[in-house]
C-alpha positions, 0 to 999 in steps of 0.5 A: 417325866417329873421325878418322884420327889418323896425323898426330898420332903426335907427341902420344905420347912417344917412349918409348912406341914403344920399349916393344917393346925393354923388354917381351916382348909375345910372352909377354903374347900367349901369356897372353891368350885365343885369338881364337876364344875372344873371337869366341864372346863376340860375338853370332851375327849370321848366326843373326839374319839367318836368323831374320829371313829366315824371317819374310819369307814369312809377312808380307804383300807390301806390308810388308817387315819384313826391310827394316825390321829391317835398317834398324833394325839398321844397327848391323851396319855397325859391324862392316864389312859391305861394299857399302853405298851412299854415301848411308847416314849411318851409313857414315862412318868406321866401316870402319877404326875397330877400337878404336871397335867394341870400345868399342861392344861392350857396347851392341851385345850389349844391342841383339842381345838385344833383336833376339833377343827380337823374333825369338822373338816373330816365331816365336811369331807364325808358329807361332800363325798356322799353328795358328790358336790366337792370341788376338790377331790377326796384324795387331795383333801385326805392328803391335806388332812394327813399333812395337817395331822403330821404338823400337829404331831410334830408340834406336840413332839416339840412341846414334849421335848421342851417340857422334858428339857425343863424337867431334866434341868429341874432334876439336875438342880435337885440332885446338885443340891442333894450332892452339895449336902444341904441336909445332914442325912446320908443318902442311900445307895441308888437302886441301880447301883445296888443291883449292879453290885449284885451282878459284880459279885455274881460274875465272880461266883463259881456256881458249883451248886448249879445256882445259875445267874438268871438276873436280868441285864441288857445284852448288846449283840451285833455283827462287827461294825454294826454300830453296837458301841455307838448305840451304847454311847448314845444311850450313855450320852458320851463317847466312852469307848475306843474306836477303830476303822474296821478293826475289832475294838471290843475285845472283852465284855464291858458291863455299863451301869447307867444311873442318874446323877448331878454330874456326868461322870464315869468310874471303874468298879475297882478304881476311885478315879472319876472321869468327867465326861464333859471334858475331852481330856477325861474322855480320851483318858477313859477310852485309853483306860478301857483299851488298856484293860481290854488288852491286858485281859486278853491272854497270850495267843488269844484275840478276845477275853471272857473277863468282864470290865465293869464301868459305871456312868452317871449323869442327868437324865440317864435311864437306869439300867445295866448293859453288857457290850459284847465283842462283835460277831464275825464271819471270818477270822482275819490275819492277826487273830487267833484261830478260835476267835470266831468260836470264842465270840459265839460262846461268849455271846451264847453264855450271856444270851442263854440267861432266860431273863437277859434282854437281848438288844440285837443291833443290825446295820441298816446300810448293808444287805440284811442277808449278810447278817450273822447275829440274827440267826444266833439271836433266833436260836437263843430266843426263838419266840422273841419274848426278850429281844429288842431289834435295833436298826442302825444307820437308817439315814444311809439305808434310806439313801442306798436302799432302792425299795424303802419297803425293805426297811419297813419289812426289817422294822416289822420283823418280816424280813428276818426269821426272828421275832422281837418284843419291839423294833426300833430305827436309830441314827447314831452318827454322821460318819465322823467319830469326832462328832459330839453326842449333842450334834448327833442327837440333833441330826437324828431328830432332824433326819426323822422329822424330814424322813419319808419313812415317818411321813409315809407311815412306814415307821411310827413315832415311838419306834425312832430315835435312841431316846425312845429306844433307851426309854423302852429298854429301861422299862423292859429291864425293870419289868424283867427285874421285878419279875425275876429278882425274888425267884433268884433270891430264893435260889441263893437261899437254898444254895446257902442252906446246902453249903452250910449243911456241908460245912457242918458235916465236914468241919463241925469244930472249925470256924467258917474262915474265908481266904482273906480271914485265913490269910490274916490268921496265917499272917499272925502265926508267921509273925509270931514265929519270926518273933521266936527268933529273938528267943534263941539263946546266944549259946545256941547261935554261937554253937551253930555258927562256929560249927558251920563255919569250921565245916566250911573252912576246915578243908582250906585250913588243912589243905592250904595252910596246915599241910604245906606248912607241916612239910617245912624243915623247922619251926621258923619256916612253919610259923612264917608259912602259916602267918603268910597264908593266914593273912592272905586268907583273912584278906580275901576269903574268910570274912565273906565266908563267915557272912555267908555262914551267918546268913545261912544259919539265920535261914536255917533257923527261920525255916525251922520255925516256919516248918516246925509242926505245932502238934494238934494245933498245926494247920497244914492249910498254911504250909504253902503260904509259909513256904512262899513267904519264907522263900520270898523273904530270903530272896529279898533279905541282904546282909549288911555290906559293912559287916565284912570290913569290921569282921575282917579286922576282928578275925585278923587280930584274933589270928595274930594272937599266939598266947595260950594262957592256961593248960585248959586252953592248951588241952582244948586246942589238942582236942580240936586238932585231934578231932580234925585230923581223925575226921580227915584220916577217916575220909582218907581211909575211905578213899583208899578203900574205894581205890584198892577195893575190899580187904580180905575180910570183906571179900570172904564175909560178903563174897565180893571181889576186886576189879582189875583196876582195883588190883592194880591200885592195890599192887601199887599201894603195897609198893608205895608203902614199902617206899615209906617204910624205907624212908619215914622222913620222905617228902610229900612228893615222889621224885621221877626216879622213884616213880620209875623204880616203882613202875619197874618193880610192878612190871617185874611182877607182871603189873603194867601201871601208868605213872599218873596212877602211881602219883595219884595213889601216892598222894592218898598213901602219903596223906594217910601216913602224914595224918597218923604221924600228926596224931602221934605228935599231937599225943606227945604234945599233951605234956608240952604246955610247960615247954610252950611256956618256955618257948620250947627252949632246950627241948626237942619237942615242938608243938607249933601245930597245936598253936596253929589250931588254937589260933584257928579255934579262937578265931572261930569263937570270936567270929561266932560271937561277933556274928551272933551279936549282929544277928540278934541286934540287926539282922533278925529285925531286918528279917522281920521287917522283910517278912511284914513287907512280903505279907503286905504284898501278898495281902494285896495280890488276890491271885497269890492268895488263891494260889497259896491258900487252896483246898476244899475247906477254903473253897467251901468257905469262899462260896459260903461268904459269896452266897451270903453276900449275894443273898443279903444284897439281893434282899436289900435290893428287893426291899428298896425295890418295894419301897420305890414301887 
């Protein structure tokens, strides 16, 4: 069990290695006795074997004393006997340790003397039997000899345990020194950690080229509550898994990588936190974290998950291997479970066991009837020859108490009761019925039980078939044997896959670099940030033109309908100005600043979207379109305009609207032009509404063969009657009086047209609106020469152009508001938007699911497969090289 200390030569000072230059070792060797003389000191093991063989013919066929003696004297293995099976717990590490053999020489000689005494007693028994002169019966003598051999075997076992404990402490001391950094060289990654990394990458790899994962791992399967988790905990020497009485606790596969280290710790693949397994609070936190991860991996409406939780456990004396704990196989779906739970567990188990190099650790509960087992049939289907199956019988202490026939346990261990074959059979005890028991107390209980068990005393079980320690040694040996036999073949398979993928890339994307998803994201990130920077290059003139145009489109309806038209119905200019001032003040206090900020924010969004979606010619890569759209939407959602902007903007707009002074003729003409454009746009809209109401005119009816509906005919008749009313009174107010409505209705009825008063008023509104807009446009044309009268405040003049002054005030307010918003955009909001974009990109960079969703397509998937295959191949080659060096 002494470790290979080749890597720790640095501990010995350099002058030790130079002693051969200072000391003549040849003279020292000549002074020492010859090797033949030293060999004479060793016991004659050949003689022992011959003597024991002579007893075989004398004893009854049902009792093989030679095998028992040989089992008891397994210390012969310490001297390197070849051809022993991997399932002997005493095999581990003694073959190459010559120093360790010499250290045991004294104790071996004592044991040899005891064996010689037993041999002499056996000869005496044989001699007395042949002469029939013994006073004690042969059966009693054989029983005494068997008990003596068992005591020798137990004594040898205790000696081995003591030496293993000392060896474990020595390894821990060396590893702690190594961990504290006595030397300056950086330690290499352990072999099992390198192998575990390869398995983690393979678990995420989509084998679209039929390169299946055939690397070995130990797959732990068993019926629910058979003791799978307890076996794993005994091998890991810590209570690391959550527990429940009869409830399904293992809801997803858990990959546990065991390796040796100075401290007993555990950590997850995707986390840097280490859980100290010697502290109860860390153990409780680890169990809670595993349970949380299992529940989070289970999708809604399901009970179990296929998502693998990867956990590493390091500690002194742990056997290096990779185990996968699977959900327990069930026979019935109980309440609270998804209907497909049973089938899902079967499919998960088969997926792991169908790997031809997977070692199946089949766990069977010894305390229940073997006929109730489900997992044995499943294992037999996946490994009918039993070439990679290890059978483990748990709860043997309960089985020995409850089973009426102990031979039944022997039949299970020998593989005669189940229709399945196995590479090895083991019996273990992994608990005392109390979940709070420590691992050390359970180990002591297990050893004590088997020392006193009838199963071992009556030779139903062999010493190497019991205890979880022997089980872990055997599983580790089998695991590494399987790894050495299969890893190079797997590396060749991935080498071929890499060649296929590289060939496909060259044929489909000969001029593009192989950028995986993360690299593409970084490239897109830089493009997006460049496009955000482009916002700062927009000219002030462009910003202000867009802001002014958009703002007027938003507020023009309110200005015309709620300010201008009501004021224009007044009798004189004083009332007009008063109405205008009141309504402008109300508008500025309540609506205008908020509307202006909305317009500015929408303008910024529009420009930002334009830069994000604008094609860049031949350099445009449409693979980034979904990502850019998502970044744009998330940034817009997060960005909020500065709330204090409205208060300052309200003051600026109020001051601009209070100013009535037009300084020159150019401004006057600009106001007239602005008013004409606005009124013409409204007149055009009104004409369109009237046309929809009354239907096509005679020209369209003749040219396009279209007619009017009945309602349109009624509207047309009503329109003609209302137009007569306006011609009779050009100064008619905006509203019809009730007697006028009655008059119009009676006139229409006289012509056989029945009409509703509401229809008359509705039609009047559009007819009068058209009449008013045309009149306002004529008045606007008259005011072109009114600047002179304006400067004189329209004194001694019949021309009044207060409406021109109103539109000038509106136009000036729009220009000042656009200028103010442009300054806020360029100085503050664009930078805040850029900051938000960076935050969104950083969040997306950490969200792998988001990147997978937004960066899609054959090109991306092919680059991802290439990256993973190369990574797997490189890690496999590094692992193979390290494996050869260790070998």
